[in-house]
C-alpha positions as CSV (number, residue, x, y, z in Angstrom):
1,M,-2.2,-3.7,-0.1
2,L,-5.1,-5.7,-0.1
3,H,-7.9,-4.7,-2.5
4,T,-10.3,-4.4,0.4
5,H,-8.1,-2.0,2.3
6,P,-10.0,1.4,2.8
7,L,-7.0,3.3,1.0
8,Y,-6.7,1.0,-1.9
9,E,-8.7,3.4,-4.3
10,T,-6.7,6.4,-3.0
11,L,-3.5,4.8,-4.1
12,R,-4.9,3.3,-7.4
13,A,-6.0,6.8,-8.3
14,G,-2.7,8.3,-7.5
15,D,-0.5,5.7,-9.3
16,G,0.6,4.5,-6.1
17,F,1.0,0.8,-7.1
18,F,3.4,-1.2,-9.4
19,Y,2.0,-0.9,-12.9
20,D,1.1,-4.1,-15.1
21,P,1.3,-3.1,-18.8
22,I,-0.8,-6.1,-19.7
23,S,-3.8,-5.3,-17.7
24,K,-3.1,-1.4,-17.9
25,G,-3.5,-1.0,-14.2
26,P,-2.0,-1.9,-10.9
27,S,-0.2,-5.3,-10.7
28,K,-2.3,-7.9,-8.9
29,Q,-1.1,-10.7,-6.6
30,N,-2.5,-12.8,-3.9
31,L,-1.2,-11.2,-0.7
32,W,-1.2,-12.1,3.1
33,S,-1.9,-9.3,5.5
34,S,-0.6,-10.1,9.0
35,G,-2.5,-7.3,10.7
36,M,-5.9,-8.9,10.3
37,A,-4.6,-12.3,9.3
38,E,-6.3,-12.0,5.9
39,S,-5.2,-13.0,2.6
40,G,-6.6,-12.0,-0.9
41,D,-5.8,-10.1,-4.0
42,G,-3.9,-6.9,-3.7
43,S,-1.3,-4.8,-5.3
44,W,2.3,-3.9,-4.2
45,I,2.9,-0.3,-3.2
46,D,5.2,1.6,-5.5
47,F,7.2,4.0,-3.1
48,S,8.7,5.8,-6.1
49,S,5.2,7.4,-6.4
50,P,4.8,10.7,-4.6
51,K,1.1,9.7,-3.7
52,A,2.2,6.5,-2.3
53,R,5.0,8.1,0.0
54,S,2.4,10.6,1.2
55,V,-0.3,8.2,2.2
56,W,2.3,5.8,3.8
57,A,3.9,8.6,5.8
58,E,0.4,9.9,7.1
59,G,-0.5,6.2,8.0
60,I,2.7,5.8,10.2
61,R,2.7,9.3,11.6
62,G,1.3,8.1,14.9
63,L,4.1,5.5,15.3
64,V,6.8,8.1,14.6
65,E,5.2,10.4,16.9
66,Y,5.2,7.6,19.7
67,G,8.9,7.1,19.1
68,V,9.1,4.1,16.6
69,D,12.1,4.7,14.4
70,G,11.9,1.5,12.3
71,I,9.4,-0.7,10.8
72,W,9.1,-3.8,8.6
73,E,6.2,-4.2,6.3
């Protein structure tokens, strides 16, 4: 998830990203987001985190209700 994403701080606060023991915070990489064709610094979501799973599930709820039963991200 790019650092500029509106939910980035929500996931950071909920330990929703892979942890970097050196920086003592979310790991940081350069990521490419196909949705808005942006690239920039971001962090990988850690789906072992309950907060990350909750935020992700809420974000795709509309797709599931529409009938989508698979997604690649």
